[in-house]
C-alpha positions as CSV (number, residue, x, y, z in Angstrom):
1,M,-22.0,56.2,31.1
2,P,-18.3,55.6,31.6
3,T,-17.3,52.0,32.2
4,E,-15.8,51.1,35.6
5,Q,-12.4,50.8,33.9
6,A,-12.7,54.3,32.4
7,A,-13.7,55.8,35.7
8,R,-10.8,54.1,37.4
9,I,-8.3,55.4,34.8
10,A,-9.6,59.0,35.4
11,L,-9.4,58.6,39.1
12,R,-5.9,57.1,39.0
13,T,-4.7,60.0,36.8
14,Q,-6.0,62.5,39.3
15,Q,-4.4,60.5,42.2
16,I,-1.0,60.4,40.4
17,I,-1.1,64.2,39.9
18,A,-2.2,64.8,43.5
19,Y,0.1,62.3,45.3
20,E,3.1,61.8,43.0
21,S,3.7,65.1,41.1
22,G,4.0,67.3,44.2
23,A,1.8,69.9,42.4
24,P,-0.7,70.3,45.2
25,Q,2.0,71.1,47.7
26,T,2.9,74.2,45.7
27,V,0.7,77.2,45.7
28,D,1.5,78.1,42.1
29,P,3.9,75.5,40.5
30,L,4.4,77.7,37.5
31,A,4.7,81.0,39.4
32,G,6.8,83.6,37.5
33,S,6.8,81.6,34.3
34,Y,7.0,84.2,31.5
35,Y,5.0,81.9,29.2
36,V,2.2,81.3,31.6
37,E,2.0,84.9,32.6
38,T,1.9,86.0,29.0
39,L,-0.9,83.5,28.3
40,T,-2.8,84.7,31.4
41,N,-2.5,88.4,30.3
42,E,-3.7,87.5,26.8
43,I,-6.7,85.6,28.2
44,E,-7.6,88.6,30.4
45,K,-7.3,91.0,27.5
46,R,-9.5,89.0,25.2
47,A,-12.0,88.3,27.9
48,A,-12.3,92.1,28.6
49,E,-12.8,92.8,24.9
50,Y,-15.5,90.1,24.7
51,L,-17.3,91.4,27.8
52,G,-17.1,94.9,26.3
53,K,-18.8,93.6,23.1
54,I,-21.5,92.0,25.2
55,E,-22.0,95.2,27.3
56,V,-22.4,97.3,24.1
57,M,-25.2,94.9,23.1
58,G,-27.1,95.6,26.3
59,G,-25.8,92.7,28.4
60,M,-25.7,89.0,28.3
61,L,-29.4,88.5,28.1
62,K,-29.7,90.7,25.0
63,A,-26.7,88.9,23.5
64,I,-28.4,85.6,23.9
65,E,-31.7,86.8,22.6
66,R,-30.0,88.2,19.5
67,G,-28.2,84.9,18.9
68,F,-24.8,86.4,19.4
69,V,-23.6,83.8,21.9
70,Q,-24.8,80.8,19.8
71,Q,-23.3,82.3,16.6
72,E,-19.9,82.7,18.4
73,I,-20.0,79.1,19.6
74,Q,-20.9,77.9,16.1
75,N,-18.1,80.0,14.6
76,A,-15.5,78.8,17.1
77,A,-16.5,75.2,16.5
78,Y,-16.3,75.6,12.8
79,E,-12.9,77.3,12.9
80,Y,-11.5,74.7,15.3
81,Q,-12.8,71.8,13.1
82,Q,-11.2,73.5,10.0
83,A,-7.9,73.8,11.9
84,V,-8.1,70.1,12.9
85,D,-9.0,69.0,9.3
86,L,-6.1,71.1,7.9
87,E,-3.7,69.7,10.7
88,Q,-3.1,73.3,11.9
89,A,-4.5,72.0,15.3
90,I,-3.2,68.6,16.4
91,V,-5.5,66.2,18.1
92,V,-3.5,63.2,19.2
93,G,-5.2,60.0,18.0
94,V,-7.5,61.9,15.6
95,N,-5.3,63.7,13.0
96,R,-1.9,62.6,14.3
97,F,-0.5,59.5,16.0
98,E,-3.5,57.4,15.0
99,V,-3.5,53.7,15.9
100,E,-4.3,51.6,12.9
101,A,-6.0,48.7,14.7
102,E,-7.5,50.2,17.8
103,R,-9.4,48.0,20.2
104,P,-13.1,48.9,20.5
105,I,-14.0,51.0,23.5
106,P,-16.2,49.1,25.9
107,I,-19.6,50.8,26.2
108,Q,-21.6,50.3,29.4
109,R,-25.1,49.3,28.5
110,I,-27.9,49.8,30.9
111,D,-30.3,46.8,31.0
112,P,-33.7,47.9,29.6
113,A,-35.4,45.6,32.1
114,L,-34.3,48.1,34.9
115,E,-36.6,50.8,33.6
116,P,-39.9,49.3,34.8
117,K,-38.3,48.5,38.1
118,Q,-37.2,52.2,38.5
119,V,-40.6,53.4,37.5
120,E,-42.2,51.2,40.1
121,R,-39.7,52.5,42.7
122,V,-40.7,56.1,42.0
123,R,-44.4,55.2,42.1
124,S,-43.9,53.5,45.5
125,L,-41.9,56.5,46.8
126,R,-44.7,58.8,45.8
127,A,-47.3,56.6,47.5
128,K,-45.4,56.4,50.7
129,R,-44.3,60.0,51.2
130,D,-46.3,62.5,53.3
131,P,-48.4,64.5,50.7
132,A,-48.7,67.6,53.0
133,T,-44.9,67.8,53.6
134,W,-44.1,67.2,50.0
135,S,-46.6,69.8,48.8
136,D,-45.3,72.4,51.3
137,A,-41.7,71.7,50.2
138,I,-42.5,72.0,46.5
139,N,-44.5,75.2,47.1
140,S,-41.5,76.6,49.0
141,V,-39.2,75.9,46.0
142,E,-41.6,77.8,43.8
143,A,-42.0,80.7,46.3
144,G,-38.2,80.9,46.7
145,A,-37.8,81.0,43.0
146,R,-40.3,83.9,42.7
147,S,-38.7,85.8,45.6
148,G,-35.1,85.4,44.2
149,E,-33.8,83.9,47.5
150,N,-31.2,81.2,47.7
151,L,-33.0,78.1,46.5
152,M,-30.6,75.5,47.9
153,P,-32.2,75.3,51.4
154,T,-35.7,74.9,49.8
155,I,-34.4,72.3,47.3
156,L,-32.8,70.3,50.1
157,R,-36.0,70.4,52.0
158,A,-37.9,69.2,49.0
159,V,-35.4,66.3,48.5
160,E,-35.8,65.4,52.2
161,A,-39.6,65.4,51.6
162,F,-38.9,62.8,48.8
163,A,-39.7,65.2,45.9
164,T,-38.2,64.0,42.7
165,V,-35.7,65.9,40.5
166,G,-38.5,66.3,37.9
167,E,-41.0,67.7,40.5
168,I,-38.4,70.2,41.8
169,S,-37.5,71.2,38.2
170,D,-41.2,71.6,37.3
171,A,-41.6,74.0,40.3
172,M,-38.7,76.1,39.0
173,R,-40.0,75.9,35.4
174,R,-43.3,77.4,36.5
175,V,-41.4,80.5,37.6
176,F,-38.5,80.8,35.2
177,G,-39.9,79.1,32.2
178,E,-37.8,77.0,29.9
179,Y,-35.0,78.2,27.7
180,R,-35.6,77.9,24.0
181,E,-32.5,78.3,21.9
182,A,-32.5,80.8,19.1
183,V,-31.6,79.1,15.9
184,V,-28.7,81.0,14.2
185,I,-27.7,80.2,10.7
């Protein structure tokens, strides 16, 4: 969990960009920039090549099942880490411009005593909600998942019937199952 100070810094950064830079008042602040257009064209070209590879494999599902996607992620992470280690890729504060005596980052700790209170709140909620309305809402989520319809309205109805995130997720797991990552070495 980010600390309140970290969240405030992130918010203030966004506000400075939004209100002080003038960028939001321009449809495309870098329009016509040769450099940006070249990068965009390169991204499009590489993405099309990548999508072509995936299509040849039989689509994204087949690529995932064969471990192609996970292997590509692992390879990219390894290559990037190698570049950082060799200082071919610069990461400010990691391999360049390090601060010798950096102050420790404050970590927000959640009081373990809150867990039993939260468990009791969920138990109380389950005891107070209307079982028929809840059951109907959860069954609607499952039926919607089976039919392929837009699940958002049924999920919202389940939330309004005081279904928990876990209960809603369980209803969808009964239909879709649970993803198991293929280990690629």
